[in-house]
C-alpha positions as a Markdown table, in Angstrom:
| # | Residue | x | y | z |
|---|---|---|---|---|
| 1 | Met | 17.8 | -44.5 | 2.0 |
| 2 | Lys | 15.1 | -45.2 | 4.4 |
| 3 | Asp | 14.2 | -48.7 | 5.4 |
| 4 | Phe | 10.9 | -49.4 | 4.0 |
| 5 | Ser | 10.8 | -53.2 | 4.2 |
| 6 | Glu | 7.2 | -53.5 | 5.4 |
| 7 | Phe | 4.8 | -51.6 | 3.3 |
| 8 | Ser | 1.0 | -52.1 | 3.8 |
| 9 | Met | -2.1 | -50.3 | 2.9 |
| 10 | Ile | -1.7 | -48.3 | 6.1 |
| 11 | His | 2.0 | -47.6 | 5.9 |
| 12 | Cys | 2.8 | -46.2 | 2.5 |
| 13 | Pro | 6.2 | -44.9 | 1.6 |
| 14 | Thr | 6.7 | -41.1 | 1.7 |
| 15 | Glu | 6.4 | -39.0 | -1.5 |
| 16 | Asp | 10.2 | -38.6 | -1.5 |
| 17 | Val | 10.6 | -42.5 | -1.8 |
| 18 | Leu | 8.0 | -42.6 | -4.5 |
| 19 | Leu | 9.7 | -39.8 | -6.5 |
| 20 | Asp | 13.1 | -41.6 | -6.1 |
| 21 | Tyr | 11.4 | -44.8 | -7.5 |
| 22 | Ala | 10.0 | -43.0 | -10.4 |
| 23 | Ala | 13.3 | -41.4 | -11.1 |
| 24 | Gly | 15.1 | -44.7 | -11.0 |
| 25 | Arg | 17.3 | -43.8 | -8.0 |
| 26 | Leu | 16.3 | -46.9 | -5.8 |
| 27 | Asp | 18.4 | -50.0 | -5.8 |
| 28 | Arg | 16.8 | -53.3 | -7.1 |
| 29 | Glu | 15.7 | -54.6 | -3.8 |
| 30 | Gln | 14.0 | -51.4 | -2.7 |
| 31 | Ala | 12.4 | -51.1 | -6.1 |
| 32 | Ala | 11.1 | -54.6 | -5.9 |
| 33 | Arg | 9.5 | -54.1 | -2.5 |
| 34 | Leu | 7.9 | -50.8 | -3.7 |
| 35 | Glu | 6.5 | -52.6 | -6.8 |
| 36 | Arg | 5.0 | -55.4 | -4.7 |
| 37 | His | 3.4 | -52.7 | -2.5 |
| 38 | Ala | 2.1 | -50.7 | -5.5 |
| 39 | Glu | 0.3 | -53.9 | -6.7 |
| 40 | Ser | -1.9 | -53.7 | -3.6 |
| 41 | Cys | -2.0 | -50.0 | -3.0 |
| 42 | Gly | -3.9 | -47.9 | -5.6 |
| 43 | Arg | -2.6 | -44.5 | -4.3 |
| 44 | Cys | 1.1 | -45.4 | -4.7 |
| 45 | Ala | 0.4 | -47.0 | -8.1 |
| 46 | Ala | -1.4 | -43.9 | -9.3 |
| 47 | Phe | 1.4 | -41.7 | -8.0 |
| 48 | His | 4.0 | -43.8 | -9.8 |
| 49 | Ser | 2.1 | -43.8 | -13.1 |
| 50 | Ala | 1.7 | -40.1 | -13.0 |
| 51 | Gln | 5.4 | -39.5 | -12.1 |
| 52 | Thr | 6.4 | -41.8 | -14.9 |
| 53 | Ala | 4.3 | -39.9 | -17.4 |
| 54 | Val | 6.0 | -36.6 | -16.2 |
| 55 | Trp | 9.4 | -38.1 | -16.5 |
| 56 | Leu | 8.7 | -39.5 | -20.0 |
| 57 | Gly | 7.3 | -36.1 | -21.1 |
| 58 | Leu | 10.5 | -34.4 | -19.9 |
| 59 | Asp | 12.6 | -36.8 | -21.8 |
| 60 | Glu | 10.7 | -36.2 | -25.0 |
| 61 | Trp | 10.7 | -32.4 | -24.7 |
| 62 | Lys | 13.1 | -30.6 | -27.0 |
| 63 | Pro | 13.6 | -26.8 | -26.6 |
| 64 | Met | 13.3 | -24.6 | -29.6 |
| 65 | Pro | 16.6 | -23.4 | -30.9 |
| 66 | Val | 17.4 | -19.8 | -30.1 |
| 67 | Ser | 17.8 | -17.5 | -33.2 |
| 68 | Ala | 21.1 | -16.1 | -34.1 |
| 69 | Gly | 20.1 | -12.5 | -33.2 |
| 70 | Phe | 18.3 | -13.3 | -30.0 |
| 71 | Asn | 20.8 | -11.6 | -27.7 |
| 72 | Arg | 21.1 | -8.6 | -29.8 |
| 73 | Glu | 17.3 | -8.1 | -30.0 |
| 74 | Leu | 16.9 | -8.8 | -26.3 |
| 75 | Trp | 19.4 | -6.1 | -25.4 |
| 76 | Arg | 17.8 | -3.7 | -27.8 |
| 77 | Arg | 14.5 | -4.1 | -26.1 |
| 78 | Ile | 16.0 | -3.7 | -22.7 |
| 79 | Asp | 17.8 | -0.5 | -23.7 |
| 80 | Ala | 14.6 | 0.8 | -25.2 |
| 81 | Gly | 12.6 | 0.0 | -22.0 |
| 82 | Glu | 15.2 | 1.9 | -19.9 |
| 83 | Arg | 14.8 | 5.0 | -22.0 |
| 84 | Thr | 11.2 | 5.5 | -21.4 |
| 85 | Pro | 10.6 | 8.5 | -19.1 |
| 86 | Trp | 9.1 | 7.9 | -15.7 |
| 87 | Thr | 6.0 | 10.0 | -16.7 |
| 88 | Ser | 5.1 | 7.5 | -19.3 |
| 89 | Arg | 5.5 | 4.5 | -16.9 |
| 90 | Phe | 3.4 | 6.4 | -14.3 |
| 91 | Ala | 0.7 | 7.1 | -16.9 |
| 92 | Glu | 0.7 | 3.5 | -17.8 |
| 93 | Ala | 0.3 | 2.4 | -14.2 |
| 94 | Thr | -2.6 | 4.7 | -13.7 |
| 95 | Arg | -4.6 | 3.7 | -16.7 |
| 96 | Ala | -8.2 | 2.5 | -16.4 |
| 97 | Ala | -7.1 | -1.2 | -15.7 |
| 98 | Phe | -5.4 | 0.0 | -12.5 |
| 99 | Trp | -8.5 | 1.9 | -11.3 |
| 100 | Lys | -10.7 | -1.1 | -12.3 |
| 101 | Gln | -8.7 | -3.2 | -9.9 |
| 102 | Leu | -8.7 | -0.7 | -7.2 |
| 103 | Ala | -12.4 | 0.2 | -7.3 |
| 104 | Pro | -13.8 | -2.9 | -5.5 |
| 105 | Leu | -11.3 | -2.4 | -2.7 |
| 106 | Ala | -12.3 | 1.2 | -2.3 |
| 107 | Ile | -16.0 | 0.4 | -2.4 |
| 108 | Ala | -15.5 | -2.4 | 0.2 |
| 109 | Ala | -13.5 | 0.1 | 2.6 |
| 110 | Ala | -16.2 | 2.7 | 2.2 |
| 111 | Leu | -18.9 | 0.2 | 3.0 |
| 112 | Met | -17.0 | -0.9 | 6.1 |
| 113 | Val | -16.4 | 2.6 | 7.3 |
| 114 | Thr | -20.2 | 3.5 | 6.7 |
| 115 | Ala | -21.3 | 0.4 | 8.6 |
| 116 | Phe | -18.9 | 1.2 | 11.6 |
| 117 | Val | -20.2 | 4.8 | 11.8 |
| 118 | Leu | -23.9 | 3.7 | 11.6 |
| 119 | Asp | -23.2 | 1.0 | 14.2 |
| 120 | His | -21.4 | 3.2 | 16.6 |
| 121 | Pro | -23.2 | 6.6 | 16.6 |
| 122 | Val | -21.8 | 9.3 | 18.7 |
| 123 | Lys | -23.8 | 9.3 | 22.0 |
| 124 | Arg | -24.4 | 12.7 | 23.5 |
| 125 | Ser | -26.5 | 11.7 | 26.5 |
| 126 | Glu | -27.7 | 13.5 | 29.6 |
| 127 | Lys | -24.6 | 12.1 | 31.4 |
| 128 | Ala | -22.3 | 14.4 | 29.6 |
| 129 | Leu | -24.5 | 17.4 | 30.5 |
| 130 | Thr | -24.8 | 16.5 | 34.1 |
| 131 | His | -21.0 | 16.0 | 34.5 |
| 132 | Ala | -20.5 | 19.5 | 33.2 |
| 133 | Thr | -23.0 | 21.2 | 35.5 |
| 134 | Ala | -22.3 | 19.1 | 38.5 |
| 135 | Ser | -20.9 | 20.7 | 41.6 |
| 136 | Ile | -19.2 | 19.3 | 44.7 |
| 137 | Ile | -21.1 | 19.7 | 47.9 |
| 138 | Val | -18.8 | 20.0 | 51.0 |
| 139 | Thr | -20.1 | 19.7 | 54.4 |
| 140 | Ala | -18.6 | 21.4 | 57.4 |
| 141 | Ser | -17.2 | 18.2 | 58.9 |
| 142 | Asp | -15.5 | 17.5 | 55.5 |
| 143 | Ala | -14.0 | 21.0 | 55.5 |
| 144 | Ala | -12.7 | 20.6 | 59.1 |
| 145 | Gln | -11.1 | 17.2 | 58.2 |
| 146 | Leu | -9.4 | 18.8 | 55.1 |
| 147 | Glu | -8.1 | 21.6 | 57.3 |
| 148 | Arg | -6.6 | 19.2 | 59.9 |
| 149 | Thr | -5.0 | 17.1 | 57.1 |
| 150 | Leu | -3.4 | 20.2 | 55.6 |
| 151 | Asp | -2.2 | 21.2 | 59.0 |
| 152 | Asp | -0.6 | 17.8 | 59.5 |
| 153 | Ile | 1.2 | 17.9 | 56.2 |
| 154 | Gln | 2.5 | 21.4 | 57.0 |
| 155 | Leu | 3.8 | 20.1 | 60.4 |
| 156 | Leu | 5.5 | 17.2 | 58.7 |
| 157 | His | 7.3 | 19.5 | 56.2 |
| 158 | Glu | 8.5 | 21.7 | 59.2 |
| 159 | Val | 9.8 | 18.6 | 61.0 |
| 160 | Asp | 11.6 | 17.3 | 57.9 |
| 161 | Ala | 13.2 | 20.8 | 57.4 |
| 162 | Glu | 14.5 | 21.0 | 61.0 |
| 163 | Ser | 15.9 | 17.4 | 60.9 |
| 164 | Ala | 17.7 | 18.2 | 57.6 |
| 165 | Gln | 19.2 | 21.2 | 59.3 |
| 166 | Ala | 20.2 | 19.3 | 62.4 |
| 167 | Ala | 21.8 | 16.4 | 60.5 |
| 168 | Pro | 24.8 | 18.3 | 59.0 |
| 169 | Asn | 25.7 | 19.7 | 62.5 |
| 170 | Ser | 25.6 | 16.2 | 64.0 |
| 171 | Lys | 28.0 | 14.9 | 61.4 |
| 172 | Leu | 30.7 | 17.5 | 62.3 |
| 173 | Met | 30.9 | 16.3 | 66.0 |
């Protein structure tokens, strides 16, 4: 058990210790310390009295005796429940009570979708129209630069092709 030799109003025992005390599982010394603490701590005293009432109630409770044919009747009802066709179980699930529970959810979802659509309308602005009709204006200097770049790329491809052909020959020597 935990050492709880010094209880104060600030340092109360845990609920596990209080439950052990109410169940009578603490030794005499620990129980005496807890009783002294409970005299000055209203929270622990209230917890102890509530748990004592629960334990006394459980001690006084007597279950009703089971009838002689209980098992037989239980199995009869279980067997009868298994024989119901799935269509009747489906019909039972889709009764009005089911729809009454589903209706608020469906209404809330519809309201959220409507609010979203109204808050985010489709914007067909002039920007979309200008992008469709825009054309690229190329100056003469841009065209000349593009032609030189394409010539350079073609030259690089030719150099790569020549070096690839020359490489296998150099390995044979």
